[in-house]
N, C-alpha and C positions, 0 to 999 in steps of 0.2 A: 513499368507497372509491376513486373514480377519482383524486381528488387525491393520496391516499396512494400509489397505484400509480404515478402520474406522478412523484411525488417520488422514489420508489425508482428509477425508470428514469433520472431526471435524475442522481441520485447515482451510479448504475452507469455512466452515460455519462461523467460527470466522472472517475470512477476509471479508466475505459478511456483517457480523454484523458490523464490523468497518466502512465499506463504508456507510451503511445505517445510522449508528449512527452518523457519521460525518455530513451527510446531514440533519438528524433530529436536531442535535445540532445546525447546522448553521441556520436552520429555527427558532428554539427556540430563539437563541441569536438575530437574526435579528428582530424578533417581539418584543423581550424584549427591544432592543436598540431603536426601533422606538416609543414604547409606554412609555418608561421611563420618557420623559419630561411631560407626561400627567397624570401620576399616580405614586404611590409609587413603590418601587422595588418589593415587594411581589406580588402586583397586576399585574405588568408588566410581572413578571416571570410566573405567573399563566396563563396569556393570551398566552404567547409564548409556554408554555408547552401544552396547549390544542390543539393549531394549529399543533405543531410538533407531538403530540400523534396520531392524525388522519393520518398524512402522514406516521408516523412510522409504524402504524398497517398495512397499505396497503403494504408498501415496505417489512416489516418483513415477512408477510404471503406469498407474491408472490415471493420474491427474496431471502431473507436471509434463512428461514427455509423451503420454498417451500412446504407449507402444505395447501395453499388455504385459503379462508375466510369462516367464518360461525358465526352465532350469539353466539354459545357457546364459540368459540375461542375469539370473540370480547369481551365478558363479562370477560373471564379469563384474557385476555390481559389488559383490563381496570382495573381489581382488582390489578394485578401485578404493573401496572404503577401508580395506586393510592398510593401504598406503596412507590414506588420510588419517587413520587411527594412530599409526606410528608417528606421523608428523605431530599430531595433536598431543600425544602423551609426552613426547620430548619437549614441546613448547610448554606444556603444563608444568613440568618440573623446572624448566628454566625460569618461568614466570614466578613460581613459588620461591625459587632461589634468589630472585630480585627483591624479595621481601613482601610480596603481595600475599594476603591471607589466603588460606586454603578455600574459604568460602567464595571469594571473589576471583580467584585465579582462572577459572574457566572462561570468564568474560572476554579478556583479550585473546585467548586461544580461539574462541569461536569467531571473533572478528578476523583473525588472520587466516582461518581455515575455510571461510565461506567461499571465496573465489576458487580455492583449490578443489573444494568439494564439487562446485558447479562444473568445472572442467572435467573432473574425474567421472562424475555421474553421467554427464552428457555424452562423453566418449564411450562409457560402458553401455549405455542404453541405445544410443543412436549412431555412434561411430561415423559421423559425417561432419566433423569439425572443419570450419572454414578459416580463411585468412584472419578474420576478425578475432579469432581466439588468441592469436599472437599478441594483439593489442591488449586484450583483457589479461593475458598472462603477464604482460609488462606492468600493467596497473596493479596486479596482485603482488608482484615482487616489490614494487614501490611501496605499496601499503604495508607489507611485511617489514621492510626496512624502516619506514617511518614510525610504525608502531613500536619497534624496538628502541628507537631514539626517544619516543614519547614516554615509554615505560621507565626510562632513565631520567625522568624529570624530578628535580628536587625543589622543595619550597624555597622561597627567598625571604629575606627579612623585610622586604618592601611590601608590595600590594598583597602578596599571599597571606600576610599577617593581618593587615588592617582591614581587608575585605571580609574577614571572618566576623567582624564586629559592626555594630551600628556606626554609620558615618555621621560624625558630629560636625556641625558648623564651627564649633570651638575646638581646635586641636588639643587644647590643654584640659578639656573636660574628661572625667573618668570614662574609661572604655566600657561599653555595654554589649553584652552578647545578643545575638539575634535569636529569638525564640519562636518566631512564627512569621506568617505572611505580612501581618501588619507592621512588624518591626522592619521587615525587608523593604516595604514600600516607603516607610518614613525615612529609612536610611538612604534610599535612592533619591528621594525628594531633596534631602539635605545635600546630597552629592550633586544633584542637578543645579541647585542654587549656588553652590560654592566652588565646584570644580569644572565640570563641562556638561554638555548636553547629551552624552551617549547613554541615555537612559536604558535602552533595550539591552545592549551588550553587558552593561554593568549590573543590571538586574539579573541577567543570566549568570554573571560571574559570581555574585554573592550567593545565588541559589546553589550553584554547583559546589562552591567552596564550603558552604555551611551544611548542606543537606545531602550531598551526593558523594560517594566514595571517589577518590582521585582517579582510580583506574577507569571509571566510566567516562570521565572527561578525556582521558588519554585515548580511549578507544574511539570516542566520537570525533576527536581531533584528527585521528588517522583516517577515518572514513571520509570526513569532510575534505581532507587534503587530497585523497584520491579522487573525490568528486570534482574538486577544483581543477586537477590536472585533466580530467576527462572533459569538463566543460571548456577549458582553455583550448584543448586539442580540437574539440568539435567546432569552436569558434574560428580557429585558424585554418581548419581543413575540413571540407565537407565530404571528401572521398575517404572511405574507410581504409583503402589501401595505403594512403599516406598518413593516416592518423597516428600510427605508431611512431613515425618520425617526428610528427608534431608534438606528441606527448613527451618524447625523449628530449627534444630541444627545450620545451617549456620547463620540464622538470630539472634539466641541467642548469638552465639559467637561474631558476629559483634556488637550487641547492648549492651551486658552486659560485655563481656570479653575484647574486643579490647581497647587498650589504646588511639588510635588515632581516635576514632569514632567522637568525637566532631569536630576536625579540618578537618577531611576528608569527613564527611557525613552531618554535621549540620552547615556548613558554606558555603555560596554561592560560593566564590572563591575556597574554599577547594574542593568542589565537582568537579569543573572544572579541578582541578589538580589531583584528586584521583578517584572519582566515575566515571567520564566520561571516562578516559583512561582504567580503569578496565573493564567497560562494552564494550568498543571498542575492547579490546584485547580478551575478552571472546567471543564476537560476531565473530571476525575474525577467531579464532581457531575453533569455532563451524562450521562456513561455510566451512573452509578447510577440516574438517573431513567429512562433508556431501558431498562435491563436489568431493573429491579424488576418482577416479575410475569411475566417471560418465562423459563420454565425452560430452554428450549433455549439461549438466549443466556447464561444463568448457567453452564451446563455448559461452553460453548465458551470463555467469556472469564474464567472464575473465577480462574485463576492469574495471568494478566497484570494483571487489574484489581486484585487483592489486592496484587500486587507494586508496582503503581503507587501504591496507597493509602499504603503505608508509606514509599515514596520521597518522595512529595509531602508527606507530613507532616513529613519531615526536611529541610525547605528553609529556612524563615524563621520564627522563633518569633513575630514580630509579626503574621504572617498565620495560620500553622498553629494557634497557640494560640487565637485568636478563633474559627476554624473548628471546632476541637475542642470549644470551649465550645458552639457551635451544635449539633454532633453529639451532645454529651452531653445537651443540652436535648431534642433529638429522641428520644433513647433513653428518657429519663424520660417523655416525653409518650406514647410508644408501648410502654411497658413491658408492657402487658397483652396485646398481640398481636404481640410480637417474632417469634414463630414464623412469621409470615407474611412477615417481612423478614429472614430469616437471612443471606442474601448481603449485603444492605446493612449489616446490623449488624456482620458480620465485617469488612467493608471500612472501616466507620467506626472500629472498634476498632483496626485496623491503622494507620489514619491517626493516631489518637491515640497509638499506640505510637511512630510516627515523630516526633510532636510531643514525646513524652517523651524520645526520644533527643536531640532538639534542646535541650531544657531541662536535660538532665543534664550538659551541658558544664561542667566546672570553670571554664572561662574566663569564662562568663557570670556565675557567682556570685562569682568573684574580682573581676571588674570592678564588679559591683554592690556588693560590700563596700567598694571603694575610692571609691564615689560619695559625693555630698554628702548632707546631712541630708534627712529626710523633707520638712521645710518648703521647703528649696531645690528639691527635686524638684517639689513641687507648684507652686511659683512658675514654674519652667521649663516645666512642663506647661501651666500657664495661659497663659503667653506663647505657647506652641506652638498652643494652641487658638484664641487670638485672631489670630495672625499667619499660621499655615500651614494650619489647617483651614478650608476654604472650602465645599466641596460639602456637607459635613454641615450647615453653617449654612443653605445653600440648601434642603436637604432639610427642615430644621425649619420654614423659612418656608413651603415648599410644603405641608407637613402642616397648618400653622396656617390657611392660606388655604382648603385643602380642608375642614378641620373647620368653618369658618364657613359654607361652602356646603352641605356634605353630610356630616353626622357618621357616618351609616351607612357611607359609603364609606371613611372613615378606620378605623372598627372592622373592616370587612372586610379592609382593607389590612393592618392589624396582625395579624389572625388568620391571614391567608395567609402573611405573611412574618415570623412571630414568631422563626424561627430566624436569619434574616438580621439582625434587630434585636438578637438575643442576641450575634451575632458583632460587630456594630457597637459595642455597649456594651463588650464585652471589648477591642476594638481601641482605643477611646477611653480605657479604663482604662490601657492600656499607654502611650499618649501622655502621660497625666497623671503616671504614676509612674516613667517611665524616667529622668527627670532630664536629658533632652537636648532642646534646642529646635531641632533640625535639621528642615528641611522634609520630608526623606524619611521621617522617623519617623511623620509623619501620613499617609503615602501610602495605606497599606492601609485605614485607617479611612475616608478619603475615597473610596477605590475602592468599598467596600461601599455607602457612601452614594450613589455615582454610579449603581449598579445600581438602587437603590430609587427615586432621583429620576427616572431615565429613564422608568421605568414610570409613575410618577405624572404626569409631564408628558404622556406619550402619551395617557393616559386622560382628561386634562383638556382636550386640544386636539381640536377637531372635525376630521373627515376633510378638509374643505376647507382648514383652516388648517395641516395637516401639511406641505403642500407649501411654504408660506411659512416654516414652522419649519425645514424642511430647508435651504431657500435661505439663510435668515438664519444658520444655523449654519455653512454653507459660506463665507459672506462673512466672518464673524468669523475663521474659521480662515485664510482667505486673507490677511486684513489682518495677522494675527500671523505668518504664514509668511514673508513677504518679509523683514522685519527679522531674524527668527530665522535665516534662511539667511545674511544678511549678517554677523551676529555670529559664527556658526559658521565661516564662511569666513575672517573676521578672525582667529579663534583658530587655524585651520590655518596661516595665513601666519606667525603668531608662532611656532608650533612649528617650522616649516620653517627659520626664521632661527636659532632656538636649536639645531636639529639640525645645521645646517651648522657652527656653532661647536663643538659637542660632537664632531663628526667631525674637526675640524681638529687636526693633531698638535701636542702641547705646550700646547694651550689648556685651562686649568682653570677660569678665571673666565668665566661665561656672562652676557652682557648680554641680559636678557629684555625684549622689546618689549611694554610693557604699555599697554592702551588708557587714555586720559586720562579719569579720572572727573570728572563734573560738566560736561563739555563739551556733552553732550546727555543730558538726563534720560531721554528715550525710549529711546535706545540703551543707557544704563546699565541700564534696566529689562530690556531684552531680553537683555543680557549676563548678568544675574543669573538669568534664568528659562530661557534656552535654550542657553547655552554653558557647558559644564563646563570652566573655564579650565585650560589645561595648567600654568600657573604662578600661584600665589597668594602674597601677602605680607600679613601682618596678624595680629592677636591670635588670631582664631578659626581660623587655618589649621592643618590637622592635620600639617603638616610644615614645616620651616624650610629654605628653599632656600639660605640663607646659612650654614648649618651643615653642613660637609662630613662631620661625624661622624653626622649623622642617617641612620637605616637606609635611608630612601628614596634619599638622596643617594649613599650607598655602593653601593646596587644600580644606580643610574644610572651611576656611575663604572665599575663592573664591566661593565655592559652595553656601554659605549663604550670599554672597554680603557684606562681612565685610573686614575691613582693616587687622584685626588680630583676632585670637581666642586663648584663654588660658584656659586650663582645670585643675581643682584641685578638690580633694575630698570635698564633701559638708561640712564635719565636720571642715576642715581647713578654708574654705571660711566663714562659719558662725561664727567661733571663731574670725577670723581676723576682720570681719565687726562689731562684737559686743564688741570687747575688743581691744583697741589700744595698750595695753601692752602685748598682747599675743605673745608667741614665742620669748621672750626676750633672752632665752637660746635655745640651740639646742633641739628640741623636735620632736618626731615621730608623724605621723598622727595616727588616731584611729586603722588602720589595720597594722601599723608598716612597711609601704612600703617607706615612704618619710620622710626625715628630713626637718624641716622648721626652719628658724632663721631670726628674724627681724634685718636688718642691720642698722647701725647708719648713714650711708651715702649711696649714690647711685653709688659708684665706681664699675666699672666692675670687676668681679671675674675671675681670670685666672687659679686658681688651688684650688682643695679641697683635702686635704691630711689627712689621718687617721694615727696618731701615735699609734703604737701598743705595748701592753704589751708582755713580754716574755712568752713563752708557752713551757711546757715540753711535747713534742709529745709522749714520751713513755707511758704517762698516758691516751692517747686518745684511743678510740675504733678503730679497724682496718680500717673501712671506713673513719673515721675522720683523721687518720694518713695518709692515702693515699692522701687525698685532703687538707692536712694542708698547710698553707701559711707560708713560712720560713723567709721572710724579716721583717724588723722593721717598715716599713712604707708602706702605700698603697695609691696611688693617683688615684682618679677618672678621667676617660677621660672626655673631655668637653661635651660629649653626655649626661652625667648623671647629670649635674647641670645647673641651670639657675637662674638669678635674675628676679623676677616677681614683678611688681608694683600692689599693692592692696590697695584701699582707699588712693591713693597717698603716700603710704609707700613702701619702697623696702624690699623684703623678698628673702632670698636665699633658693632655693628649690633644694635638691639633693637626690638621691636614697640611701636607706639603702644598704650597701654592702652585699655580700654573708656571710653565717653563719661563715665560717672559718676566715673571717676578723672581722665580727661584734663582736664575743665573745672576741676579744682581744683589742678592742678600748680603748685607754687611754685618748686621747684628739683629737680634730679636729682642723686643722690649715687651714686658708683661706689666699690665696695670691691674692693681687690686683696688678694692673699695677704699 
C-alpha cells in the first residue's frame, strides 16, 4: 500500500513538474524570441533562461515539490540550473550548427533537457532520489542519443517529396500543392482509394510535412521513442528494480538487432507508419489493463479511450490486424463472462472496427491483385523470414533453451501470453503472404517477439547478473551508435550539396555525391542499417532519379521552382562533363547500380533487353538455384530506363538487373520506335 501511494505521489509530482516546466519553457522561449532580433542566439537564450529560472524556482518550490523557499534551497536550485544552463547552451549552438534556424533551435534543446532538469531540480529541492531515478536517467540518455540521430535526418526523393503535394489517383497528372485542410482530406481520400488504408498516419504525415517545421517531428519522434521503450519495459517487467535491465534489453534489440530500425525509427515518414502506431497500441493496451475493474475510471475515460481505440486500429494493417486477431482470441476465450469486461470488449470491438476501415481500402486490394503468384509470394516471404526476421528467431532459441531447463516455465509462459503469440503468428503470416521482402515488413512481427523475448531474458537472468546484462547492452549500443552517427552525418552532407545545386538558378541536372560501396564493408553495413539515403540508384529503388517524369522528381522540381530535375551519381556527371567520348560502350557507374551508354541519336527507346548465356543450374548453390532465372532473355520494364540529355548529348541510363540476370548477360539490345 505504501509503495502504491508513493508511486501515485511520484506520478503527481511529475505531472506538476511538467506543468511548471511548460510554463517556464514558454517564458524562456518568449523572452528568447523577443530578444533574438537585438542580440545573438546565445545571449538571447541566456536572458530568457535567467527570467524563466526565477519563475521556475518559485513555482517548483511552492507547487511542484511543495517544500517552500529558503536561501539554502535557492542556492542549491541555482547550482543545479547552472549545470542545466551550460548543457543547454552547448546543445543550442550544436543544433544551430546542424543547420536548424535560430528561431526553432531551442525546441530540440528543451526536449533533451527536460529529464535532466527534472532530476537536477528534484535532487536540489528534495535530495531523496530513489533507485527509479537510474531508470529515468537511462531513458534520458537514450532520448538524447535518439534525438541527435533524428536531427541528422535528411529528406529523400521518395515519399518526403510526394507527400508535400496532393495525392492524385493519376500519377501522370500535374502535381498540386496542398493549401489547406480541404486539400489535405481530398489528398488522403485519393490515397485511401489507390494506395492503402492507413488514413490516420498518412494524414498526420502530410500535415507535418506541409505545415510543421521538420524539427518538431524530430523532437516528437524522439519523445515517442522514449515512451515506447518505457511502455515496453513496463510491459515486460512490473518491478521497478528490474525495469532498467528490461529497458536496456529492449533498446539494444531495437537498435542493434532489428533489421528494420532504419526505415521504421530513423525516417520521418517511417516513424509515422511504425513508431507512432506501436506507441498508440501499447498505450491503449496499458490503459485497458489499468481501467478494467475500476468503474470510476471507466465512467471518466470511456469516451476518449473508445475514440482512441478506433483511431489506433486505423493505423497500419500489418500491426492492427495481428492485434485484432489477438483481441478476437481474447473475446473467444472470455465469451462466458464478457459481462464482467464490457468496457474492454467495446474498446476491442472499436479497435477491430478501425482495423476493418484499414482493410477496406480499395487501394490495398487493387495492389494485391496486381501482385505476383502465390508461390512467388511465399518465396519472397521465406527470404524475408531468413534475412530480416531476427528477434523472432532469437525468441525461438530462448524458448527452446528454457524448455530444456524448465518445461513448466514454458507452459506457464505460453498460457500467460497466448494472445501475444496469436498476434505474433498473424504478423508472421502477413510477412509470408504479402509478397514483399522489405525489412520494414518484418518490423511489427519482430517487435511483438521483442516484448516476449525481453521478459524471458529477465526471468532467466539472476539479480546479480542483471547489472552486467544492462552494462553489456549499453556497450553494444554505444559501439553501434558511433558509426551510425557518422553515416547519418555523411548523408546530411550529401543532401546539402544536392540542395545547393537544386537551389541554383537554371540547374536541372543534379550531381549526387554517393558513398563508394566496397571501400569499407563495416561502413557499408551501417549505411544500410542506420541511414535512409536521400538518393538511391538501382533495380530495387522505388523511384528513378534519372527520370524527370517520375512523380517524385516532378514534385521535387515543383518544390524548388524548376521545370524539371534529373539526378545522377556525381562520378557519372563529372565524367560526362569532362569527356565527350565517355560511355561510348555500356558501362556501369562507380557503385555498379546503373548502366550508362552514349547514344548516337536522340531517338526514344522503347525496350532494353538482356540476351542471356545458358546456365547449368545444377552447379549453383541451393539459394541460387531457387532464385535462378530460366529464360534466354530478360526485358526491363520502362520504369527502369530513360534517355537523359547531358551537355546536349543523349545518354541511355538503365538499372543493373538482379544478380541472377546480371551473371548471365551476353549482350544488350536496344529497341527504338
